[in-house]
C-alpha positions, 0 to 999 in steps of 0.5 A, spaced: 499 500 499 505 504 502 509 503 495 502 505 491 503 513 493 510 514 490 508 510 483 502 515 482 505 522 486 510 520 479 505 517 474 502 524 476 508 529 473 509 525 467 503 526 466 503 533 468 509 534 464 506 532 458 502 536 458 505 543 460 510 541 453 503 539 448 501 546 451 508 550 448 507 545 442 500 549 441 501 554 444 505 555 437 502 551 433 496 556 434 501 562 433 503 560 426 495 559 424 494 567 428 500 569 424 496 565 417 491 570 418 494 576 421 493 576 428 499 577 433 502 569 433 509 572 436 506 573 441 504 565 443 511 562 441 513 568 446 509 564 451 510 558 449 518 559 450 518 562 456 513 555 459 519 552 455 523 556 461 519 554 465 520 546 464 526 544 464 530 548 467 536 553 469 542 554 465 539 549 460 535 552 452 531 559 451 534 562 456 533 570 459 538 572 453 533 568 448 527 569 451 529 577 451 531 576 444 524 572 441 519 578 446 523 584 443 523 580 435 514 579 438 514 587 439 517 588 433 514 586 430 507 588 432 511 595 431 512 595 425 504 592 424 501 598 426 506 603 421 505 599 416 500 601 412 501 608 414 507 607 411 504 604 405 500 610 403 505 615 404 509 611 398 504 612 394 503 619 395 498 620 400 497 625 405 500 623 413 492 623 413 491 619 410 497 614 413 494 616 420 486 614 417 489 608 416 491 605 421 484 607 423 480 603 417 486 597 420 484 597 427 476 599 426 476 594 419 479 587 423 475 588 429 468 589 425 471 584 420 471 579 426 464 581 430 462 579 422 466 573 421 470 571 427 479 570 425 477 570 417 472 576 418 479 580 423 483 580 415 479 581 411 476 588 414 482 589 416 484 591 410 478 592 407 476 598 412 484 601 411 483 602 403 475 606 405 477 610 409 484 611 406 480 612 399 475 617 401 480 620 407 484 622 399 477 622 393 477 627 398 483 632 397 485 630 390 478 630 388 480 625 383 479 617 384 483 612 381 489 617 384 486 616 391 484 608 389 491 608 387 494 609 394 488 606 398 491 600 394 499 602 397 495 602 405 494 593 402 499 591 399 503 594 406 497 590 411 499 584 406 507 585 406 507 585 414 501 579 414 507 576 410 511 578 415 508 575 422 508 569 418 515 568 416 518 571 424 513 567 426 515 561 424 523 564 426 521 563 432 518 557 432 524 554 428 528 557 434 525 554 439 525 547 437 532 547 435 535 552 442 531 545 445 532 540 441 539 541 441 
């Protein structure tokens, strides 16, 4: 009877560790999926790395320098995302006001689109909202539809570029974490 309790506790410990590693893997996979829909999946990979750091213990990868590096990459991607639409508008000759409208349209469109159709609606809403507000702003300023559409397309192209950046960065973080843990 006295041998059953330690065996039971050991089994719980092994099951808990298995579940924790499973959670890290699911966070990484979820991060990749969210990034494909232009949501901040990099942060989920950062959380997975933090969880892995607690699971492996001190002196093993990922240590604090790697964690700080991963979270710095996460923050950098979000900062780039915030200003990408504005940059795309200005690169095509748009006004400063249109740049701000691109940012506002991206955020508002993502929120409204996500309410209509979860996840995929956020991506479509972000692009549509950004295009619509930039087009409206530039159409009023320039009084030309074709040039306003050209500028508004810059916001959409910047958004698509950031989408690719987010997926590539998230995949890179997952790869960095996986290789570091396996080596």
